[in-house]
Phi, psi and omega in degrees: 000129181292157172303322188287316179298321179298317179297320180298310183302316185294321183291326180291319180294317184292320181303320182284326181282337176282347186301323179290321183289338186289351186297324180257025175292129176252126184278155177288137185301333177251034190285149179276166180275326176212165182212135179262122185290136180247157169303141181094342176295154170238161181296319182299316178299315182295315177306320180292342178284334187258327195238142172293323179251096184296338181288357173265011178313311184301338185277352173251354185286123182266102189286134180246087187299338181289345186271152175288133183042074181288340180271358172250149172235157189227160176303135179107325177298154179237135174248145184229134172276122176228173183234127174233122191045047177063016175256135182288142173221149176253113180254142184255138170232121180289145183297332173218096190294339181289343188292339181267358180241147172284146182209154176274133180233131172278123180267148173220149182294070172230154178274119174251139177239126184221123185289139178285133178277127168263138183292154180284121177288161182294315188221164181301114182294328182306324184290334189240350194310311184290351184257001184279327190247335183285153172276076194280347174236134172220156179277161179306316183293323180292324176290327184288331182265001187279142171315145186227152180280125178270309182204160172252153177302143179066022173060024172291157184259340173216157185205177187214195186305139175093343184273156183261143176213178187230141185233139171253146175096006182274123182266134178303133181199181186278346176278128179239007183249120181227148172265140175266134177227172177217134177304131178248213183287148177278150180265111181252131174253150176244121181235123185052037178086347182263139177273136179229131176277111189275345182160180183236140178290129176260105184283128181286125180254313185169192180243146183228159178229135178282128177272310179209136178276148176167191178236089010272171171272157175249132185225162170238136183284117183277323178203151185222145171265331178211169180290134174276151185233167176292137179092357170304148181261165179233137171229147175312129174290130177249120178271126183214147176282128183280146181258124189245358177243125187231105183298113188288135186202155182272143177306148184281332171244170185289132181221139178220133175210204182218152166286117185248350180205160172228137179285150174076011180048045182280145177273341177235142185250123180226196187298144177071009174261159184254134179245159172240134182248161181269038174222137184219210177308315184298344178252008180088012182289145178227156175294134178101344179298135178259133178227137175287143172255124184241145171254133178299135185289152180291155176258125184230164182272133170275091180255022180288130179305139182063006180285191181277334185068180180087187175269142184230133169276124175283152183305156179289154184238147180284131184249345180154197185224155174228155179233125179285129177235350172218124186250125179247184186296315186242347182227167173218148175264134184230147177258135172283110179271340173206137178223119176267354179194170180299121179270141188237165174295146180075004177299148182278138174238138185204170180309137175289000000 
């Protein structure tokens, strides 16, 4: 079964299982009856137009298996809100319905120019693009065992694109393309007052090509984002098709964790910034999972006359929502898709 057919088959099954859950869907009070997709839209924004809880979009999506890529929408497509058995459904009408059907076309010696349509992403791609393909989190053991930069040609201390350098620990193989990385800050969790390192940020340096394997091996820097230093590590470069669409959905089981880091060292965390949470593959996290961000309530004194007295912890207050887009073993990267107040380190994340 092809990947495309498998996706369609899975969505058809999910649509039927979500039908019951759709009973308690709450629509946005100002929802439109239909909406024409525009350039610059994201699936999250579109879902927010129709639903109070945008992550429940899959529950009202009317899958059309006869259409090409029924799980993707494009600028020019029209989506309409309808009701079936009193349950809300979103129905899709392609901008050019004939594109999904075979048709006979008479060819003539003319040049045709047609802009390629890009599917509407779930979240702003510009905000996450650089974090989709690089090995941005590695374990301490993986870093220690990775091949390392021993020396640069002509005894340089730093180098860049086009320069030759030497590496120890590189095992001869058919792979000759490697990524250069550098160990960054540790991602630390606090469990019962004790600190636990969940992994290290792997700072991307650039790409390198093997000239000769040996001890040491000789390589050339093919491209660089920053200057390489002695001791930088190498990992096999992975060529992969980047995923830009993440169907938003809530975790199927209860999950609770914390925000443990924010990328780019921002002091305040707001919408469209990237955070790291202390939950990953080991906890059942998936791409597209939406989680609510809660801030612990303040502890205050009950000094009301004739009151019960003592200290009282106020209930947590909601600060926004995040959507997970890259999952590692013990941590995940997430984009803040909505922030109603400043989000902070150690804020709680849990099922919405």
